[in-house]
PDB file of N, H, CA, C and O in Angstrom:
ATOM      1  N   MET A   1      -6.916 -19.626 -18.543  1.00  0.00           N
ATOM      2  CA  MET A   1      -6.310 -20.485 -17.900  1.00  0.00           C
ATOM      3  C   MET A   1      -6.371 -19.679 -16.479  1.00  0.00           C
ATOM      4  O   MET A   1      -6.478 -18.463 -16.328  1.00  0.00           O
ATOM      5  N   SER A   2      -6.279 -20.631 -15.545  1.00  0.00           N
ATOM      6  H   SER A   2      -6.192 -21.619 -15.668  1.00  0.00           H
ATOM      7  CA  SER A   2      -6.083 -19.899 -14.229  1.00  0.00           C
ATOM      8  C   SER A   2      -4.648 -20.017 -13.530  1.00  0.00           C
ATOM      9  O   SER A   2      -4.570 -20.271 -12.328  1.00  0.00           O
ATOM     10  N   CYS A   3      -3.678 -19.849 -14.214  1.00  0.00           N
ATOM     11  H   CYS A   3      -3.741 -19.643 -15.191  1.00  0.00           H
ATOM     12  CA  CYS A   3      -2.449 -19.764 -13.722  1.00  0.00           C
ATOM     13  C   CYS A   3      -2.289 -18.530 -13.664  1.00  0.00           C
ATOM     14  O   CYS A   3      -2.225 -18.207 -12.478  1.00  0.00           O
ATOM     15  N   CYS A   4      -2.173 -17.503 -14.459  1.00  0.00           N
ATOM     16  H   CYS A   4      -2.225 -17.766 -15.422  1.00  0.00           H
ATOM     17  CA  CYS A   4      -2.064 -16.273 -14.176  1.00  0.00           C
ATOM     18  C   CYS A   4      -3.273 -15.301 -13.074  1.00  0.00           C
ATOM     19  O   CYS A   4      -3.126 -14.150 -12.661  1.00  0.00           O
ATOM     20  N   GLY A   5      -3.974 -15.875 -12.925  1.00  0.00           N
ATOM     21  H   GLY A   5      -4.094 -16.810 -13.261  1.00  0.00           H
ATOM     22  CA  GLY A   5      -5.056 -15.060 -11.922  1.00  0.00           C
ATOM     23  C   GLY A   5      -4.401 -15.552 -10.406  1.00  0.00           C
ATOM     24  O   GLY A   5      -4.262 -14.757  -9.476  1.00  0.00           O
ATOM     25  N   SER A   6      -4.102 -16.713 -10.344  1.00  0.00           N
ATOM     26  H   SER A   6      -4.216 -17.358 -11.099  1.00  0.00           H
ATOM     27  CA  SER A   6      -3.642 -17.225  -8.634  1.00  0.00           C
ATOM     28  C   SER A   6      -2.604 -16.610  -8.528  1.00  0.00           C
ATOM     29  O   SER A   6      -2.393 -16.219  -7.380  1.00  0.00           O
ATOM     30  N   SER A   7      -1.603 -16.272  -9.504  1.00  0.00           N
ATOM     31  H   SER A   7      -1.774 -16.589 -10.437  1.00  0.00           H
ATOM     32  CA  SER A   7      -0.361 -15.419  -9.149  1.00  0.00           C
ATOM     33  C   SER A   7      -0.519 -14.138  -8.984  1.00  0.00           C
ATOM     34  O   SER A   7       0.370 -13.563  -8.356  1.00  0.00           O
ATOM     35  N   ASN A   8      -1.397 -13.529  -9.369  1.00  0.00           N
ATOM     36  H   ASN A   8      -2.119 -13.997  -9.879  1.00  0.00           H
ATOM     37  CA  ASN A   8      -1.231 -12.113  -8.734  1.00  0.00           C
ATOM     38  C   ASN A   8      -2.096 -12.512  -7.451  1.00  0.00           C
ATOM     39  O   ASN A   8      -1.951 -11.664  -6.570  1.00  0.00           O
ATOM     40  N   LYS A   9      -2.609 -13.136  -7.232  1.00  0.00           N
ATOM     41  H   LYS A   9      -2.727 -13.825  -7.947  1.00  0.00           H
ATOM     42  CA  LYS A   9      -3.468 -13.004  -5.966  1.00  0.00           C
ATOM     43  C   LYS A   9      -2.471 -13.123  -4.893  1.00  0.00           C
ATOM     44  O   LYS A   9      -2.506 -12.349  -3.937  1.00  0.00           O
ATOM     45  N   ASN A  10      -1.424 -14.213  -5.012  1.00  0.00           N
ATOM     46  H   ASN A  10      -1.396 -14.842  -5.789  1.00  0.00           H
ATOM     47  CA  ASN A  10      -0.375 -14.426  -3.972  1.00  0.00           C
ATOM     48  C   ASN A  10       0.415 -13.245  -4.035  1.00  0.00           C
ATOM     49  O   ASN A  10       1.177 -13.080  -3.083  1.00  0.00           O
ATOM     50  N   LYS A  11       0.414 -12.318  -5.003  1.00  0.00           N
ATOM     51  H   LYS A  11      -0.205 -12.452  -5.777  1.00  0.00           H
ATOM     52  CA  LYS A  11       1.426 -11.213  -5.102  1.00  0.00           C
ATOM     53  C   LYS A  11       1.087  -9.977  -4.029  1.00  0.00           C
ATOM     54  O   LYS A  11       1.757  -9.180  -3.371  1.00  0.00           O
ATOM     55  N   ASN A  12      -0.494 -10.300  -4.244  1.00  0.00           N
ATOM     56  H   ASN A  12      -1.039 -10.947  -4.777  1.00  0.00           H
ATOM     57  CA  ASN A  12      -1.191  -9.166  -3.705  1.00  0.00           C
ATOM     58  C   ASN A  12      -1.047  -9.600  -2.176  1.00  0.00           C
ATOM     59  O   ASN A  12      -0.508  -8.888  -1.329  1.00  0.00           O
ATOM     60  N   GLN A  13      -1.640 -10.959  -1.910  1.00  0.00           N
ATOM     61  H   GLN A  13      -2.077 -11.538  -2.598  1.00  0.00           H
ATOM     62  CA  GLN A  13      -1.156 -11.258  -0.284  1.00  0.00           C
ATOM     63  C   GLN A  13      -0.395 -10.956   0.347  1.00  0.00           C
ATOM     64  O   GLN A  13      -0.509 -10.396   1.437  1.00  0.00           O
ATOM     65  N   ASN A  14       1.069 -11.430  -0.511  1.00  0.00           N
ATOM     66  H   ASN A  14       1.162 -11.884  -1.397  1.00  0.00           H
ATOM     67  CA  ASN A  14       2.191 -10.643   0.115  1.00  0.00           C
ATOM     68  C   ASN A  14       2.275  -9.279   0.620  1.00  0.00           C
ATOM     69  O   ASN A  14       2.574  -8.861   1.738  1.00  0.00           O
ATOM     70  N   LYS A  15       1.887  -8.573  -0.640  1.00  0.00           N
ATOM     71  H   LYS A  15       1.644  -8.913  -1.549  1.00  0.00           H
ATOM     72  CA  LYS A  15       2.275  -7.284  -0.273  1.00  0.00           C
ATOM     73  C   LYS A  15       1.287  -7.058   0.932  1.00  0.00           C
ATOM     74  O   LYS A  15       1.917  -6.797   1.957  1.00  0.00           O
ATOM     75  N   SER A  16       0.258  -7.076   1.066  1.00  0.00           N
ATOM     76  H   SER A  16      -0.254  -7.288   0.233  1.00  0.00           H
ATOM     77  CA  SER A  16      -0.675  -6.869   2.529  1.00  0.00           C
ATOM     78  C   SER A  16       0.295  -7.211   3.631  1.00  0.00           C
ATOM     79  O   SER A  16       0.685  -6.312   4.376  1.00  0.00           O
ATOM     80  N   SER A  17       0.748  -8.570   3.795  1.00  0.00           N
ATOM     81  H   SER A  17       0.431  -9.299   3.189  1.00  0.00           H
ATOM     82  CA  SER A  17       1.487  -9.362   5.385  1.00  0.00           C
ATOM     83  C   SER A  17       2.405  -8.569   5.305  1.00  0.00           C
ATOM     84  O   SER A  17       2.703  -8.319   6.473  1.00  0.00           O
ATOM     85  N   LYS A  18       3.347  -7.750   4.339  1.00  0.00           N
ATOM     86  H   LYS A  18       3.105  -7.953   3.390  1.00  0.00           H
ATOM     87  CA  LYS A  18       4.532  -7.141   4.456  1.00  0.00           C
ATOM     88  C   LYS A  18       4.142  -6.313   5.155  1.00  0.00           C
ATOM     89  O   LYS A  18       4.661  -6.139   6.258  1.00  0.00           O
ATOM     90  N   ASN A  19       2.669  -5.243   4.522  1.00  0.00           N
ATOM     91  H   ASN A  19       2.247  -5.385   3.626  1.00  0.00           H
ATOM     92  CA  ASN A  19       2.636  -3.870   5.479  1.00  0.00           C
ATOM     93  C   ASN A  19       2.156  -3.811   6.486  1.00  0.00           C
ATOM     94  O   ASN A  19       2.036  -2.731   7.065  1.00  0.00           O
ATOM     95  N   LEU A  20       1.594  -5.347   7.171  1.00  0.00           N
ATOM     96  H   LEU A  20       1.691  -6.224   6.701  1.00  0.00           H
ATOM     97  CA  LEU A  20       0.856  -5.252   8.521  1.00  0.00           C
ATOM     98  C   LEU A  20       2.126  -4.668   9.745  1.00  0.00           C
ATOM     99  O   LEU A  20       1.578  -4.423  10.820  1.00  0.00           O
ATOM    100  N   ASN A  21       2.943  -4.533   9.758  1.00  0.00           N
ATOM    101  H   ASN A  21       3.389  -4.732   8.885  1.00  0.00           H
ATOM    102  CA  ASN A  21       3.990  -4.515  10.608  1.00  0.00           C
ATOM    103  C   ASN A  21       4.260  -3.150  10.572  1.00  0.00           C
ATOM    104  O   ASN A  21       4.815  -2.701  11.575  1.00  0.00           O
ATOM    105  N   LEU A  22       3.928  -2.140   9.387  1.00  0.00           N
ATOM    106  H   LEU A  22       3.477  -2.504   8.573  1.00  0.00           H
ATOM    107  CA  LEU A  22       4.349  -1.056   9.434  1.00  0.00           C
ATOM    108  C   LEU A  22       3.233   0.010   9.632  1.00  0.00           C
ATOM    109  O   LEU A  22       2.058  -0.172   9.312  1.00  0.00           O
ATOM    110  N   THR A  23       3.844   1.404  10.326  1.00  0.00           N
ATOM    111  H   THR A  23       4.798   1.553  10.587  1.00  0.00           H
ATOM    112  CA  THR A  23       2.827   2.110  10.883  1.00  0.00           C
ATOM    113  C   THR A  23       1.888   2.506   9.962  1.00  0.00           C
ATOM    114  O   THR A  23       2.082   1.973   8.869  1.00  0.00           O
ATOM    115  N   PRO A  24       0.627   3.490  10.009  1.00  0.00           N
ATOM    116  CA  PRO A  24       0.158   4.124   9.085  1.00  0.00           C
ATOM    117  C   PRO A  24       0.696   4.961   8.458  1.00  0.00           C
ATOM    118  O   PRO A  24       0.470   4.778   7.262  1.00  0.00           O
ATOM    119  N   ILE A  25       1.190   5.645   8.605  1.00  0.00           N
ATOM    120  H   ILE A  25       1.373   5.793   9.577  1.00  0.00           H
ATOM    121  CA  ILE A  25       2.368   6.915   7.715  1.00  0.00           C
ATOM    122  C   ILE A  25       3.350   5.530   7.398  1.00  0.00           C
ATOM    123  O   ILE A  25       3.137   5.121   6.257  1.00  0.00           O
ATOM    124  N   GLU A  26       4.033   4.989   7.894  1.00  0.00           N
ATOM    125  H   GLU A  26       4.206   5.321   8.821  1.00  0.00           H
ATOM    126  CA  GLU A  26       4.480   3.761   7.229  1.00  0.00           C
ATOM    127  C   GLU A  26       4.519   3.390   5.418  1.00  0.00           C
ATOM    128  O   GLU A  26       5.301   3.336   4.469  1.00  0.00           O
ATOM    129  N   GLN A  27       2.670   3.145   5.873  1.00  0.00           N
ATOM    130  H   GLN A  27       2.034   3.189   6.644  1.00  0.00           H
ATOM    131  CA  GLN A  27       1.991   2.062   4.566  1.00  0.00           C
ATOM    132  C   GLN A  27       1.971   3.094   3.507  1.00  0.00           C
ATOM    133  O   GLN A  27       2.136   2.779   2.328  1.00  0.00           O
ATOM    134  N   LEU A  28       1.714   4.693   3.999  1.00  0.00           N
ATOM    135  H   LEU A  28       1.579   4.949   4.957  1.00  0.00           H
ATOM    136  CA  LEU A  28       1.000   5.469   3.409  1.00  0.00           C
ATOM    137  C   LEU A  28       2.280   6.223   2.725  1.00  0.00           C
ATOM    138  O   LEU A  28       2.096   7.126   1.909  1.00  0.00           O
ATOM    139  N   LYS A  29       3.173   5.931   2.986  1.00  0.00           N
ATOM    140  H   LYS A  29       3.322   5.197   3.649  1.00  0.00           H
ATOM    141  CA  LYS A  29       4.604   6.287   2.371  1.00  0.00           C
ATOM    142  C   LYS A  29       5.332   5.229   0.952  1.00  0.00           C
ATOM    143  O   LYS A  29       5.968   5.455  -0.077  1.00  0.00           O
ATOM    144  N   VAL A  30       4.703   3.861   1.760  1.00  0.00           N
ATOM    145  H   VAL A  30       4.186   3.677   2.596  1.00  0.00           H
ATOM    146  CA  VAL A  30       4.652   2.916   0.504  1.00  0.00           C
ATOM    147  C   VAL A  30       4.061   2.884  -0.361  1.00  0.00           C
ATOM    148  O   VAL A  30       4.342   2.395  -1.455  1.00  0.00           O
ATOM    149  N   ARG A  31       3.147   3.392  -0.031  1.00  0.00           N
ATOM    150  H   ARG A  31       2.919   3.789   0.858  1.00  0.00           H
ATOM    151  CA  ARG A  31       1.853   3.526  -0.883  1.00  0.00           C
ATOM    152  C   ARG A  31       2.123   4.773  -2.368  1.00  0.00           C
ATOM    153  O   ARG A  31       1.639   4.625  -3.489  1.00  0.00           O
ATOM    154  N   LEU A  32       2.900   5.785  -1.973  1.00  0.00           N
ATOM    155  H   LEU A  32       3.294   5.906  -1.062  1.00  0.00           H
ATOM    156  CA  LEU A  32       3.339   6.697  -2.559  1.00  0.00           C
ATOM    157  C   LEU A  32       4.762   6.489  -3.485  1.00  0.00           C
ATOM    158  O   LEU A  32       5.095   7.150  -4.469  1.00  0.00           O
ATOM    159  N   ALA A  33       5.394   5.503  -2.929  1.00  0.00           N
ATOM    160  H   ALA A  33       5.123   4.966  -2.130  1.00  0.00           H
ATOM    161  CA  ALA A  33       6.265   4.876  -3.655  1.00  0.00           C
ATOM    162  C   ALA A  33       5.897   3.547  -4.322  1.00  0.00           C
ATOM    163  O   ALA A  33       6.719   2.657  -4.540  1.00  0.00           O
ATOM    164  N   GLN A  34       4.980   3.502  -4.538  1.00  0.00           N
ATOM    165  H   GLN A  34       4.312   4.225  -4.361  1.00  0.00           H
ATOM    166  CA  GLN A  34       4.634   2.283  -5.469  1.00  0.00           C
ATOM    167  C   GLN A  34       3.881   2.680  -6.168  1.00  0.00           C
ATOM    168  O   GLN A  34       3.321   1.814  -6.841  1.00  0.00           O
ATOM    169  N   GLY A  35       3.372   4.393  -6.450  1.00  0.00           N
ATOM    170  H   GLY A  35       3.826   5.096  -5.903  1.00  0.00           H
ATOM    171  CA  GLY A  35       2.319   4.827  -7.490  1.00  0.00           C
ATOM    172  C   GLY A  35       1.110   4.387  -6.778  1.00  0.00           C
ATOM    173  O   GLY A  35       0.079   4.836  -7.278  1.00  0.00           O
ATOM    174  N   ASP A  36       0.993   3.832  -6.021  1.00  0.00           N
ATOM    175  H   ASP A  36       1.831   3.467  -5.615  1.00  0.00           H
ATOM    176  CA  ASP A  36      -0.698   3.814  -5.472  1.00  0.00           C
ATOM    177  C   ASP A  36      -1.834   5.164  -5.109  1.00  0.00           C
ATOM    178  O   ASP A  36      -3.049   5.287  -4.956  1.00  0.00           O
ATOM    179  N   ILE A  37      -0.559   6.087  -5.081  1.00  0.00           N
ATOM    180  H   ILE A  37       0.428   5.988  -5.205  1.00  0.00           H
ATOM    181  CA  ILE A  37      -1.540   7.440  -4.232  1.00  0.00           C
ATOM    182  C   ILE A  37      -0.347   8.136  -4.799  1.00  0.00           C
ATOM    183  O   ILE A  37       0.851   7.853  -4.780  1.00  0.00           O
ATOM    184  N   SER A  38      -1.322   9.568  -5.536  1.00  0.00           N
ATOM    185  H   SER A  38      -2.295   9.797  -5.552  1.00  0.00           H
ATOM    186  CA  SER A  38      -0.465  10.913  -5.945  1.00  0.00           C
ATOM    187  C   SER A  38      -0.179  11.626  -4.520  1.00  0.00           C
ATOM    188  O   SER A  38      -0.827  11.464  -3.487  1.00  0.00           O
ATOM    189  N   ILE A  39       0.860  12.387  -4.701  1.00  0.00           N
ATOM    190  H   ILE A  39       1.387  12.519  -5.541  1.00  0.00           H
ATOM    191  CA  ILE A  39       1.386  13.115  -3.652  1.00  0.00           C
ATOM    192  C   ILE A  39       0.486  14.184  -3.216  1.00  0.00           C
ATOM    193  O   ILE A  39       0.935  14.559  -2.133  1.00  0.00           O
ATOM    194  N   GLU A  40      -0.319  14.711  -3.444  1.00  0.00           N
ATOM    195  H   GLU A  40      -0.684  14.407  -4.324  1.00  0.00           H
ATOM    196  CA  GLU A  40      -1.791  15.289  -3.115  1.00  0.00           C
ATOM    197  C   GLU A  40      -2.113  14.252  -2.401  1.00  0.00           C
ATOM    198  O   GLU A  40      -1.814  14.587  -1.255  1.00  0.00           O
ATOM    199  N   GLU A  41      -2.657  12.909  -2.362  1.00  0.00           N
ATOM    200  H   GLU A  41      -2.900  12.636  -3.293  1.00  0.00           H
ATOM    201  CA  GLU A  41      -3.463  12.134  -1.678  1.00  0.00           C
ATOM    202  C   GLU A  41      -2.423  11.886  -0.692  1.00  0.00           C
ATOM    203  O   GLU A  41      -2.911  11.957   0.436  1.00  0.00           O
ATOM    204  N   TYR A  42      -1.285  11.645  -0.679  1.00  0.00           N
ATOM    205  H   TYR A  42      -0.889  11.587  -1.596  1.00  0.00           H
ATOM    206  CA  TYR A  42       0.100  11.471   0.190  1.00  0.00           C
ATOM    207  C   TYR A  42      -0.558  12.449   1.652  1.00  0.00           C
ATOM    208  O   TYR A  42      -1.158  12.236   2.706  1.00  0.00           O
ATOM    209  N   LEU A  43       0.082  13.730   0.789  1.00  0.00           N
ATOM    210  H   LEU A  43       0.569  13.903  -0.067  1.00  0.00           H
ATOM    211  CA  LEU A  43      -0.071  14.847   2.090  1.00  0.00           C
ATOM    212  C   LEU A  43      -1.309  15.364   2.989  1.00  0.00           C
ATOM    213  O   LEU A  43      -1.405  15.828   4.125  1.00  0.00           O
ATOM    214  N   LYS A  44      -2.338  15.024   1.798  1.00  0.00           N
ATOM    215  H   LYS A  44      -2.260  14.647   0.875  1.00  0.00           H
ATOM    216  CA  LYS A  44      -3.760  14.814   2.609  1.00  0.00           C
ATOM    217  C   LYS A  44      -3.770  14.219   3.828  1.00  0.00           C
ATOM    218  O   LYS A  44      -3.876  14.748   4.935  1.00  0.00           O
ATOM    219  N   THR A  45      -3.618  12.750   3.452  1.00  0.00           N
ATOM    220  H   THR A  45      -3.532  12.321   2.553  1.00  0.00           H
ATOM    221  CA  THR A  45      -3.893  11.619   4.385  1.00  0.00           C
ATOM    222  C   THR A  45      -2.878  11.814   5.427  1.00  0.00           C
ATOM    223  O   THR A  45      -3.199  11.836   6.615  1.00  0.00           O
ATOM    224  N   LYS A  46      -1.555  11.969   4.997  1.00  0.00           N
ATOM    225  H   LYS A  46      -1.293  11.951   4.032  1.00  0.00           H
ATOM    226  CA  LYS A  46      -0.555  12.070   6.276  1.00  0.00           C
ATOM    227  C   LYS A  46      -1.125  13.058   7.106  1.00  0.00           C
ATOM    228  O   LYS A  46      -0.846  12.861   8.289  1.00  0.00           O
ATOM    229  N   SER A  47      -1.937  14.208   6.870  1.00  0.00           N
ATOM    230  H   SER A  47      -2.164  14.368   5.909  1.00  0.00           H
ATOM    231  CA  SER A  47      -2.075  15.589   7.855  1.00  0.00           C
ATOM    232  C   SER A  47      -3.004  14.420   8.661  1.00  0.00           C
ATOM    233  O   SER A  47      -2.531  13.882   9.662  1.00  0.00           O
ATOM    234  N   ILE A  48      -4.121  14.122   8.250  1.00  0.00           N
ATOM    235  H   ILE A  48      -4.505  14.559   7.437  1.00  0.00           H
ATOM    236  CA  ILE A  48      -5.295  13.640   9.157  1.00  0.00           C
ATOM    237  C   ILE A  48      -4.739  12.482   9.867  1.00  0.00           C
ATOM    238  O   ILE A  48      -5.352  12.047  10.842  1.00  0.00           O
ATOM    239  N   LEU A  49      -3.481  11.856   9.427  1.00  0.00           N
ATOM    240  H   LEU A  49      -2.983  12.210   8.635  1.00  0.00           H
ATOM    241  CA  LEU A  49      -3.105  10.843  10.210  1.00  0.00           C
ATOM    242  C   LEU A  49      -2.518  11.449  11.394  1.00  0.00           C
ATOM    243  O   LEU A  49      -2.621  11.039  12.551  1.00  0.00           O
ATOM    244  N   GLU A  50      -1.882  12.484  10.969  1.00  0.00           N
ATOM    245  H   GLU A  50      -1.798  12.816  10.030  1.00  0.00           H
ATOM    246  CA  GLU A  50      -1.116  13.144  12.613  1.00  0.00           C
ATOM    247  C   GLU A  50      -1.760  13.922  13.250  1.00  0.00           C
ATOM    248  O   GLU A  50      -1.175  14.800  13.884  1.00  0.00           O
ATOM    249  N   GLN A  51      -3.198  13.816  13.263  1.00  0.00           N
ATOM    250  H   GLN A  51      -3.673  13.102  12.748  1.00  0.00           H
ATOM    251  CA  GLN A  51      -3.828  14.702  14.243  1.00  0.00           C
ATOM    252  C   GLN A  51      -4.231  13.782  15.062  1.00  0.00           C
ATOM    253  O   GLN A  51      -4.842  14.090  16.085  1.00  0.00           O
TER     254      GLN A  51
END
């Protein structure tokens, strides 16, 4: 059935649209908090963004 697939798609779209108003560093913090990236990835990417 297609009920479950469309639900996940809408959740991902909502998550993306909420991040549009955030700076790249803020988006990075959100990804860390959600468990999408490790602390190592966070620190590496943060240092690159701050250059």
